[in-house]
N, CA, C and O atoms as CSV, one atom per row, in Angstrom:
chain,resi,resn,atom,element,x,y,z
A,1,MET,N,N,-24.677,79.315,-115.250
A,1,MET,CA,C,-24.670,78.769,-116.585
A,1,MET,C,C,-23.278,78.204,-116.891
A,1,MET,O,O,-22.261,78.824,-116.580
A,2,ARG,N,N,-23.253,77.032,-117.498
A,2,ARG,CA,C,-21.980,76.381,-117.802
A,2,ARG,C,C,-21.365,76.953,-119.070
A,2,ARG,O,O,-22.065,77.310,-120.017
A,3,ASP,N,N,-20.050,77.030,-119.064
A,3,ASP,CA,C,-19.346,77.465,-120.266
A,3,ASP,C,C,-18.317,76.408,-120.650
A,3,ASP,O,O,-18.275,75.339,-120.041
A,4,GLU,N,N,-17.501,76.687,-121.632
A,4,GLU,CA,C,-16.542,75.691,-122.115
A,4,GLU,C,C,-15.506,75.313,-121.057
A,4,GLU,O,O,-15.021,74.181,-121.050
A,5,TYR,N,N,-15.160,76.243,-120.163
A,5,TYR,CA,C,-14.185,75.935,-119.117
A,5,TYR,C,C,-14.774,74.978,-118.090
A,5,TYR,O,O,-14.092,74.072,-117.610
A,6,ASP,N,N,-16.032,75.183,-117.758
A,6,ASP,CA,C,-16.695,74.257,-116.844
A,6,ASP,C,C,-16.737,72.856,-117.439
A,6,ASP,O,O,-16.522,71.872,-116.731
A,7,ASP,N,N,-17.010,72.763,-118.731
A,7,ASP,CA,C,-17.046,71.463,-119.391
A,7,ASP,C,C,-15.676,70.790,-119.357
A,7,ASP,O,O,-15.588,69.582,-119.137
A,8,CYS,N,N,-14.613,71.553,-119.571
A,8,CYS,CA,C,-13.257,70.991,-119.529
A,8,CYS,C,C,-12.931,70.477,-118.129
A,8,CYS,O,O,-12.366,69.394,-117.974
A,9,ILE,N,N,-13.287,71.253,-117.123
A,9,ILE,CA,C,-13.037,70.841,-115.736
A,9,ILE,C,C,-13.854,69.590,-115.412
A,9,ILE,O,O,-13.348,68.651,-114.797
A,10,TYR,N,N,-15.114,69.587,-115.830
A,10,TYR,CA,C,-15.979,68.433,-115.580
A,10,TYR,C,C,-15.413,67.174,-116.237
A,10,TYR,O,O,-15.373,66.116,-115.609
A,11,GLN,N,N,-14.978,67.277,-117.481
A,11,GLN,CA,C,-14.414,66.126,-118.184
A,11,GLN,C,C,-13.145,65.627,-117.492
A,11,GLN,O,O,-12.936,64.420,-117.369
A,12,ALA,N,N,-12.305,66.552,-117.042
A,12,ALA,CA,C,-11.067,66.169,-116.357
A,12,ALA,C,C,-11.374,65.463,-115.040
A,12,ALA,O,O,-10.758,64.446,-114.723
A,13,LEU,N,N,-12.315,65.993,-114.276
A,13,LEU,CA,C,-12.680,65.365,-113.007
A,13,LEU,C,C,-13.313,64.000,-113.236
A,13,LEU,O,O,-13.037,63.049,-112.503
A,14,ARG,N,N,-14.154,63.907,-114.244
A,14,ARG,CA,C,-14.807,62.638,-114.531
A,14,ARG,C,C,-13.780,61.585,-114.929
A,14,ARG,O,O,-13.879,60.429,-114.517
A,15,HIS,N,N,-12.803,61.980,-115.722
A,15,HIS,CA,C,-11.765,61.045,-116.151
A,15,HIS,C,C,-10.936,60.577,-114.950
A,15,HIS,O,O,-10.675,59.382,-114.807
A,16,ASP,N,N,-10.531,61.494,-114.103
A,16,ASP,CA,C,-9.742,61.126,-112.921
A,16,ASP,C,C,-10.547,60.240,-111.983
A,16,ASP,O,O,-10.016,59.282,-111.423
A,17,PHE,N,N,-11.825,60.557,-111.811
A,17,PHE,CA,C,-12.677,59.775,-110.921
A,17,PHE,C,C,-12.804,58.344,-111.435
A,17,PHE,O,O,-12.712,57.391,-110.660
A,18,ALA,N,N,-13.016,58.195,-112.744
A,18,ALA,CA,C,-13.129,56.856,-113.325
A,18,ALA,C,C,-11.808,56.101,-113.187
A,18,ALA,O,O,-11.806,54.904,-112.901
A,19,GLY,N,N,-10.699,56.786,-113.386
A,19,GLY,CA,C,-9.391,56.145,-113.230
A,19,GLY,C,C,-9.147,55.709,-111.800
A,19,GLY,O,O,-8.604,54.630,-111.561
A,20,ASN,N,N,-9.544,56.537,-110.849
A,20,ASN,CA,C,-9.377,56.183,-109.437
A,20,ASN,C,C,-10.246,54.989,-109.058
A,20,ASN,O,O,-9.802,54.101,-108.331
A,21,LEU,N,N,-11.484,54.966,-109.551
A,21,LEU,CA,C,-12.356,53.825,-109.262
A,21,LEU,C,C,-11.785,52.541,-109.856
A,21,LEU,O,O,-11.843,51.483,-109.230
A,22,ARG,N,N,-11.239,52.637,-111.054
A,22,ARG,CA,C,-10.639,51.469,-111.691
A,22,ARG,C,C,-9.447,50.967,-110.876
A,22,ARG,O,O,-9.284,49.761,-110.690
A,23,ALA,N,N,-8.623,51.883,-110.395
A,23,ALA,CA,C,-7.456,51.501,-109.595
A,23,ALA,C,C,-7.886,50.847,-108.284
A,23,ALA,O,O,-7.282,49.866,-107.850
A,24,ILE,N,N,-8.924,51.387,-107.656
A,24,ILE,CA,C,-9.433,50.808,-106.409
A,24,ILE,C,C,-9.987,49.408,-106.664
A,24,ILE,O,O,-9.717,48.484,-105.896
A,25,ALA,N,N,-10.756,49.249,-107.730
A,25,ALA,CA,C,-11.321,47.937,-108.054
A,25,ALA,C,C,-10.219,46.920,-108.341
A,25,ALA,O,O,-10.312,45.768,-107.918
A,26,ASN,N,N,-9.187,47.336,-109.050
A,26,ASN,CA,C,-8.069,46.431,-109.330
A,26,ASN,C,C,-7.342,46.034,-108.053
A,26,ASN,O,O,-6.949,44.878,-107.895
A,27,ALA,N,N,-7.159,46.983,-107.142
A,27,ALA,CA,C,-6.480,46.691,-105.882
A,27,ALA,C,C,-7.296,45.724,-105.031
A,27,ALA,O,O,-6.741,44.806,-104.427
A,28,VAL,N,N,-8.607,45.928,-104.983
A,28,VAL,CA,C,-9.469,45.031,-104.213
A,28,VAL,C,C,-9.450,43.633,-104.826
A,28,VAL,O,O,-9.378,42.638,-104.105
A,29,GLY,N,N,-9.514,43.557,-106.145
A,29,GLY,CA,C,-9.459,42.258,-106.819
A,29,GLY,C,C,-8.157,41.532,-106.557
A,29,GLY,O,O,-8.151,40.324,-106.319
A,30,HIS,N,N,-7.062,42.258,-106.599
A,30,HIS,CA,C,-5.753,41.651,-106.340
A,30,HIS,C,C,-5.663,41.148,-104.894
A,30,HIS,O,O,-5.153,40.056,-104.643
A,31,ALA,N,N,-6.156,41.944,-103.954
A,31,ALA,CA,C,-6.138,41.532,-102.547
A,31,ALA,C,C,-7.014,40.294,-102.336
A,31,ALA,O,O,-6.647,39.393,-101.581
A,32,PHE,N,N,-8.172,40.251,-103.004
A,32,PHE,CA,C,-9.048,39.086,-102.877
A,32,PHE,C,C,-8.374,37.841,-103.444
A,32,PHE,O,O,-8.469,36.765,-102.853
A,33,ASP,N,N,-7.690,37.975,-104.589
A,33,ASP,CA,C,-6.963,36.840,-105.162
A,33,ASP,C,C,-5.900,36.326,-104.201
A,33,ASP,O,O,-5.759,35.117,-104.018
A,34,ARG,N,N,-5.154,37.234,-103.589
A,34,ARG,CA,C,-4.106,36.823,-102.650
A,34,ARG,C,C,-4.702,36.126,-101.434
A,34,ARG,O,O,-4.174,35.111,-100.980
A,35,LEU,N,N,-5.804,36.666,-100.903
A,35,LEU,CA,C,-6.465,36.044,-99.758
A,35,LEU,C,C,-6.986,34.661,-100.128
A,35,LEU,O,O,-6.811,33.708,-99.368
A,36,HIS,N,N,-7.622,34.545,-101.282
A,36,HIS,CA,C,-8.172,33.267,-101.712
A,36,HIS,C,C,-7.059,32.242,-101.917
A,36,HIS,O,O,-7.213,31.072,-101.565
A,37,GLU,N,N,-5.940,32.682,-102.484
A,37,GLU,CA,C,-4.813,31.774,-102.677
A,37,GLU,C,C,-4.249,31.314,-101.335
A,37,GLU,O,O,-3.861,30.156,-101.182
A,38,ARG,N,N,-4.206,32.209,-100.385
A,38,ARG,CA,C,-3.691,31.859,-99.059
A,38,ARG,C,C,-4.614,30.868,-98.350
A,38,ARG,O,O,-4.143,29.945,-97.685
A,39,LEU,N,N,-5.932,31.060,-98.492
A,39,LEU,CA,C,-6.888,30.198,-97.806
A,39,LEU,C,C,-7.112,28.866,-98.507
A,39,LEU,O,O,-7.226,27.833,-97.846
A,40,TYR,N,N,-7.177,28.875,-99.843
A,40,TYR,CA,C,-7.596,27.690,-100.587
A,40,TYR,C,C,-6.538,27.128,-101.530
A,40,TYR,O,O,-6.795,26.131,-102.205
A,41,GLY,N,N,-5.366,27.734,-101.594
A,41,GLY,CA,C,-4.285,27.186,-102.392
A,41,GLY,C,C,-4.275,27.565,-103.853
A,41,GLY,O,O,-3.365,27.165,-104.579
A,42,ALA,N,N,-5.250,28.319,-104.308
A,42,ALA,CA,C,-5.278,28.760,-105.703
A,42,ALA,C,C,-5.949,30.121,-105.767
A,42,ALA,O,O,-6.914,30.364,-105.043
A,43,PRO,N,N,-5.462,31.008,-106.613
A,43,PRO,CA,C,-6.118,32.311,-106.735
A,43,PRO,C,C,-7.513,32.167,-107.333
A,43,PRO,O,O,-7.773,31.239,-108.098
A,44,TRP,N,N,-8.394,33.074,-106.986
A,44,TRP,CA,C,-9.766,33.040,-107.467
A,44,TRP,C,C,-9.810,33.115,-108.986
A,44,TRP,O,O,-10.687,32.514,-109.606
A,45,ASN,N,N,-8.889,33.835,-109.589
A,45,ASN,CA,C,-8.923,34.021,-111.036
A,45,ASN,C,C,-8.293,32.860,-111.795
A,45,ASN,O,O,-8.082,32.975,-113.003
A,46,ALA,N,N,-7.983,31.743,-111.133
A,46,ALA,CA,C,-7.410,30.585,-111.817
A,46,ALA,C,C,-8.420,29.973,-112.790
A,46,ALA,O,O,-8.035,29.441,-113.832
A,47,ARG,N,N,-9.688,30.045,-112.458
A,47,ARG,CA,C,-10.778,29.598,-113.334
A,47,ARG,C,C,-10.668,28.130,-113.758
A,47,ARG,O,O,-10.982,27.782,-114.896
A,48,ASN,N,N,-10.232,27.299,-112.858
A,48,ASN,CA,C,-10.163,25.873,-113.141
A,48,ASN,C,C,-11.393,25.224,-112.519
A,48,ASN,O,O,-11.439,25.064,-111.299
A,49,PRO,N,N,-12.398,24.843,-113.320
A,49,PRO,CA,C,-13.651,24.337,-112.748
A,49,PRO,C,C,-13.495,23.014,-112.006
A,49,PRO,O,O,-14.319,22.695,-111.149
A,50,ARG,N,N,-12.455,22.232,-112.315
A,50,ARG,CA,C,-12.261,20.950,-111.639
A,50,ARG,C,C,-11.510,21.094,-110.328
A,50,ARG,O,O,-11.437,20.147,-109.545
A,51,CYS,N,N,-10.957,22.260,-110.088
A,51,CYS,CA,C,-10.174,22.487,-108.879
A,51,CYS,C,C,-11.101,22.903,-107.741
A,51,CYS,O,O,-11.734,23.957,-107.810
A,52,LYS,N,N,-11.183,22.094,-106.712
A,52,LYS,CA,C,-12.053,22.416,-105.583
A,52,LYS,C,C,-11.567,23.636,-104.821
A,52,LYS,O,O,-12.313,24.220,-104.034
A,53,ALA,N,N,-10.316,24.023,-105.053
A,53,ALA,CA,C,-9.766,25.176,-104.344
A,53,ALA,C,C,-10.415,26.473,-104.792
A,53,ALA,O,O,-10.318,27.480,-104.090
A,54,ASN,N,N,-11.074,26.475,-105.945
A,54,ASN,CA,C,-11.698,27.696,-106.436
A,54,ASN,C,C,-13.058,27.955,-105.810
A,54,ASN,O,O,-13.650,29.010,-106.037
A,55,ARG,N,N,-13.558,27.018,-105.034
A,55,ARG,CA,C,-14.876,27.200,-104.432
A,55,ARG,C,C,-14.730,27.744,-103.017
A,55,ARG,O,O,-13.948,27.229,-102.218
A,56,LEU,N,N,-15.480,28.775,-102.723
A,56,LEU,CA,C,-15.402,29.368,-101.391
A,56,LEU,C,C,-15.963,28.437,-100.319
A,56,LEU,O,O,-15.661,28.601,-99.137
A,57,THR,N,N,-16.772,27.469,-100.722
A,57,THR,CA,C,-17.396,26.578,-99.743
A,57,THR,C,C,-16.525,25.379,-99.408
A,57,THR,O,O,-16.937,24.534,-98.613
A,58,THR,N,N,-15.336,25.276,-99.984
A,58,THR,CA,C,-14.438,24.152,-99.713
A,58,THR,C,C,-14.013,24.163,-98.247
A,58,THR,O,O,-13.672,25.211,-97.699
A,59,ARG,N,N,-14.036,23.008,-97.630
A,59,ARG,CA,C,-13.599,22.908,-96.231
A,59,ARG,C,C,-12.441,21.981,-96.104
A,59,ARG,O,O,-11.937,21.771,-95.000
């Protein structure tokens, strides 16, 4: 049976887990931007629709 201490531990673990997932997602996004900039001359997050460098299919 769960008590108040279990709830505190659960909340702490859930918060840390969410923070870790957020950090991992941010790191992956940053790495993808750097790779895209290296390959196509502009970061993926530039969001310039007229720039062909933002398309992964550009050759």
